[in-house]
N, CA and C of each residue as an Amber inpcrd file, in Angstrom:
protein
   159
 -79.9680000 -61.7210000  25.2000000 -80.1020000 -61.3850000  26.5900000
 -79.0940000 -60.2580000  26.9650000 -79.6030000 -59.1720000  27.5260000
 -78.7720000 -58.0740000  27.9510000 -78.5720000 -58.0550000  29.4620000
 -77.3560000 -58.0020000  29.8770000 -77.0810000 -57.9080000  31.3230000
 -76.6610000 -56.4800000  31.6620000 -77.1650000 -56.0010000  32.7300000
 -76.8500000 -54.6860000  33.1680000 -76.1600000 -54.7560000  34.5290000
 -75.3510000 -53.7560000  34.8300000 -74.6510000 -53.6880000  36.0870000
 -75.2930000 -52.6170000  36.9180000 -75.2930000 -52.8410000  38.1990000
 -75.8320000 -51.8620000  39.1420000 -74.7960000 -51.3350000  40.0860000
 -75.1090000 -50.2620000  40.7190000 -74.2240000 -49.6980000  41.7460000
 -74.4320000 -50.4020000  43.0500000 -73.3140000 -50.6780000  43.7390000
 -73.3530000 -51.3480000  45.0370000 -72.9280000 -50.3230000  46.1160000
 -73.7400000 -50.1770000  47.1030000 -73.4740000 -49.2180000  48.2080000
 -73.4220000 -50.0280000  49.5360000 -72.6590000 -49.4850000  50.4360000
 -72.6190000 -50.0480000  51.7990000 -72.5370000 -48.9430000  52.8090000
 -72.9790000 -49.1640000  54.0270000 -72.8940000 -48.1690000  55.0510000
 -71.5020000 -48.2170000  55.6850000 -70.8550000 -47.0970000  55.7990000
 -69.5060000 -46.9890000  56.3910000 -69.5830000 -46.0840000  57.6170000
 -68.8470000 -46.4970000  58.6350000 -68.7520000 -45.6870000  59.8400000
 -67.2470000 -45.3690000  60.0800000 -66.8950000 -44.1030000  60.0330000
 -65.5310000 -43.6790000  60.3130000 -65.4700000 -43.1810000  61.7440000
 -64.4430000 -43.5660000  62.4380000 -64.1900000 -43.1850000  63.8260000
 -62.8510000 -42.5010000  63.9710000 -62.7600000 -41.4460000  64.7450000
 -61.5560000 -40.7460000  64.9840000 -60.6380000 -41.6070000  65.8880000
 -59.4740000 -42.0220000  65.3130000 -58.5760000 -42.9020000  66.0450000
 -57.9560000 -42.2390000  67.2900000 -57.6840000 -40.9660000  67.2380000
 -57.1300000 -40.2770000  68.4030000 -58.1620000 -40.2030000  69.5110000
 -59.3980000 -39.9580000  69.1740000 -60.4450000 -40.0060000  70.1990000
 -60.5020000 -41.3420000  70.8440000 -60.4830000 -42.4490000  70.0380000
 -60.5110000 -43.7840000  70.6220000 -59.3950000 -44.0260000  71.5840000
 -58.1700000 -43.6000000  71.2120000 -56.9890000 -43.7420000  72.1290000
 -57.2230000 -43.0050000  73.4380000 -57.7110000 -41.7770000  73.3660000
 -57.9730000 -40.9750000  74.5330000 -59.0380000 -41.6170000  75.4330000
 -60.0610000 -42.1970000  74.8250000 -61.1210000 -42.7940000  75.5950000
 -60.5500000 -44.0540000  76.3250000 -59.7240000 -44.8400000  75.5950000
 -59.1580000 -46.0360000  76.2070000 -58.2530000 -45.7190000  77.3840000
 -57.6700000 -44.5160000  77.3860000 -56.7940000 -44.0670000  78.5080000
 -57.5980000 -43.3280000  79.5700000 -58.9110000 -43.1430000  79.3350000
 -59.6920000 -42.4510000  80.3790000 -59.5840000 -40.9550000  80.2750000
 -59.0540000 -40.4000000  79.2010000 -58.8180000 -38.9780000  79.0730000
 -59.9510000 -38.2720000  78.3050000 -60.8990000 -39.0100000  77.7490000
 -61.9920000 -38.4240000  76.9980000 -63.2630000 -39.2430000  77.2910000
 -64.3680000 -38.5450000  77.4670000 -65.6230000 -39.2250000  77.6960000
 -66.0780000 -39.9350000  76.4340000 -66.5680000 -41.1730000  76.5280000
 -67.0360000 -41.8940000  75.3300000 -68.0770000 -41.1420000  74.5500000
 -68.8430000 -40.3110000  75.2000000 -69.8990000 -39.5570000  74.5050000
 -69.3000000 -38.5060000  73.5270000 -68.0030000 -38.2100000  73.6530000
 -67.3560000 -37.1830000  72.8050000 -66.6150000 -37.8380000  71.6270000
 -66.8020000 -39.1300000  71.4690000 -66.1250000 -39.8160000  70.3000000
 -66.7210000 -39.2810000  68.9920000 -65.8370000 -38.8110000  68.0760000
 -66.2950000 -38.2540000  66.8100000 -66.4030000 -39.3800000  65.7840000
 -67.5510000 -39.5000000  65.1660000 -67.7770000 -40.5140000  64.1550000
 -68.5830000 -39.9050000  62.9990000 -68.5610000 -40.5610000  61.8920000
 -69.3090000 -40.1120000  60.6830000 -69.8030000 -41.3780000  60.0400000
 -71.0940000 -41.4840000  59.7840000 -71.6510000 -42.6720000  59.1740000
 -72.4000000 -42.2290000  57.8560000 -72.1720000 -42.9410000  56.7930000
 -72.7780000 -42.6040000  55.5390000 -72.7790000 -43.8250000  54.5500000
 -73.5190000 -43.6960000  53.4990000 -73.5590000 -44.7210000  52.4570000
 -72.4390000 -44.4050000  51.4610000 -71.6540000 -45.4230000  51.1030000
 -70.4900000 -45.2050000  50.1770000 -70.6420000 -46.1640000  49.0200000
 -70.2280000 -45.6990000  47.8270000 -70.2390000 -46.4870000  46.6370000
 -69.0970000 -47.4760000  46.6830000 -69.3260000 -48.7460000  46.4050000
 -68.2990000 -49.8010000  46.4500000 -67.7020000 -50.0260000  45.0680000
 -66.3910000 -50.0000000  44.9900000 -65.7050000 -50.3570000  43.7350000
 -65.3020000 -51.8390000  43.8820000 -66.0750000 -52.7360000  43.2950000
 -65.8740000 -54.1190000  43.4940000 -64.5410000 -54.6590000  42.9550000
 -63.8700000 -53.8840000  42.1470000 -62.5700000 -54.3150000  41.6050000
 -61.3840000 -53.7720000  42.3070000 -61.6040000 -52.9760000  43.3870000
 -60.4980000 -52.3280000  44.0530000 -59.8760000 -53.2920000  45.0860000
 -58.6200000 -52.9940000  45.4220000 -57.8660000 -53.7500000  46.3670000
 -57.6290000 -52.9380000  47.6660000 -57.5570000 -51.6190000  47.5340000
 -57.2830000 -50.7520000  48.6620000 -58.4090000 -49.7660000  48.8300000
 -58.5360000 -49.1810000  50.0760000 -59.4680000 -48.1740000  50.3320000
 -58.7180000 -46.8760000  50.5820000 -59.1300000 -45.8190000  49.9190000
 -58.5620000 -44.5180000  50.0600000 -59.6760000 -43.5370000  50.3980000
 -59.4930000 -42.8290000  51.4740000 -60.4970000 -41.8430000  51.8730000
 -59.7920000 -40.4950000  52.0550000 -60.1810000 -39.5650000  51.2080000
 -59.5410000 -38.2400000  51.2460000 -59.9530000 -37.4410000  52.4820000
 -59.0770000 -36.5430000  52.9390000 -59.4460000 -35.7490000  54.1550000
 -60.7100000 -34.9760000  53.9420000
């Protein structure tokens, strides 16, 4: 019996933290919040998440 491994993906949504702080203080309209949503490959053996700029 042969076992194969597959790739695991999940949807990730990144949000600009400075925008969130400005919105919470009423200095930025919520419609201007910058976000990015995409499918990312999951490393099931990892302990930390690193996202390059």
